[in-house]
N, C-alpha and C positions, 0 to 999 in steps of 0.2 A: 413271521415278524413283520409289522407292517411298517414301511418306510415313506416319510413324506418329507418337506420342505419346498423352496421359493422353487417358484416356474420359469426366477430368473437367475437359476443356478451359473456361480462363476465356475473357473478354476480349480478352485479349495474345495465346491465339491462334489468334482468330478475326481480330485487327489483325494480326498476320504472316502469316499466310498469303493474307491479300488481299491482302497489299503484294506478298509475294514470288512468288506463283503468277502472279497476272496476267501479266507479262512472259512467263513462261518457258511458260507455255497458249500462249501469242501462236506462239513458236516449234514447237509440234505437239510439245514432249515431254509422254508418254504418263505417266499417275498408276496408283498402283498402292496399294492400302489393304487393309485388312481388314472393310471395313463396322462396325465397331465405334460405340460412342457416342464422341460429343467430337472428335478432331484427325480419326479415319479418315472419319466422317462428313463432315465438313466440309471435307475434302479432294476426297471425292466430287462433293460439292453445289456447290463454287467450280471445278470441271473440268465438271461439265455446263453450269452457266451460261455457259461461256462456250464449249461448243458443242463440246469437246473429248471424247478417249477417255480413258480412265478402268479398270481392273482391281480388281474386286471380289475377294479371295480371303477366302473365307468359312469359317467351323470350324463346319457344319452341312449338311445333305442340300441341294440346289439348291430344293428345292420349302418349305423352312424357314426363318424369319429368325429373325435373333439381333441384338440385340435387337427385338423385331415393333417397334417403333417405328420402325424402319432398314426395316420391309417395300418403303415406297414408295419410299425410295431405293432399293433392292436391286432392285425390277422396273426402275425407270428404269436402274441401272448394266447390267442386262440387256441390257436395251432398244438403250441407244445405246452400250455400250460390251462388255465380257467380264466373265461372271462365272464363276468358278473354284470347284472344292471337290473335294476328293480322299474325300469321305465318301458313300454312296448315297441316294437318296431314301429320306427318313423318317429320318436321322441328325439326330439331335437334339445341342442347342450341351451337348457334356460339357466338364468344366475342363480336359482333355489335348488338346483339339483344337485348340484356340488356340495354345499353343505350336508344338504338331505345324503350324499352319497358316501360323507368323509367319518356316518354313524356306523354305514356296514363296516368298511377299511375296519375302525376301531372296534368293532365287535368283533370281527374275525381272527384278530390278532393275541398272542401271549403277550409281545410285546410292542411299542412302536419307537422308533427311531427316527427323530427332527433331525435335520440336516439343512442349515441356512431356513431360516423364519424371517421373517417381519416381526415388527412388535403385536400388530392387528392381520392374522392370516389365515388363512385355512387349515395351517399347518396346524397352527396353534389351538385352533375348534376340535381338530383331530386328537390332538391331544387331549384336550378337556375331556374328550368324550370316551376315551381310553382311560383317563382317570377316573370318568365315573363308572366303568365298568371294570374297575379295577382290574386294568392291565399297568402293565410296568411304562411308564416312560424314561426314554434313555434322548441325550441331545448331546450331538457335536458340538462342541466352544467353537465361538468363532472371532472372529478380531473386536473388538468395543469400537471401531471405527466406522464399521460396516452395516447399512440399515438390513441388510437383510441377514446376519448374525443377531440381532437384537434378540430376536425372540427365543432362540435356543439357549443365550447366557440367561435370559428371565427364567426359563424353566430351570434353568442350573440352578440357579439364585433358589428358585420354588423347591429345590430338592429332585428335581429330575435329576437319574445316573449320568453324569458326564461319560462321555466315551470317546477314548483316546486311542484305544488300541481294541485289534479283533476281542482278544481277552476278554474285556469289559462287555459285551455282545454274549458270547460263550457261556458264560458266566449266570446268565438271567435261563439260560438253556440246557443247564448242567445235566439237572432232573432228567431232562428228558431224551439225550443223547446216548447213543446206546456205545 
């Protein structure tokens, strides 16, 4: 399951992911994200804390970390999970790498969960790519007064599955769980 969202994630994103992921991770569902600030980092941190597998898809070479403050997290993902990049060693974080990276995240998942996203954001690009690849799109609703919830609320209005409890996610994987 891919998990994407706002780089400026707030306490709501942490609370929502903590509530939603614990039972999902207990079922052995692998998480996928982009090792960016915010929701991506939270996804990887919570998954690693639960001793479960996570996949980090980065927009640099494997020898680079972006953002730099996620270097230790990237190292942990590489050791305990899988770190992927389509870029050669030494490749720096160029702006166009990140939308390109998003197509890999969308292609690897069965379902994508969007947690906090602005109206025009990389998270919505990834959700759109997932839809184009016949993946399930799920979204955590947010406050109507919050700019970083606007994208999720728009996804839900357009037909994404509203996620408010772990069972909403687990239902997407019911046929795959043992």
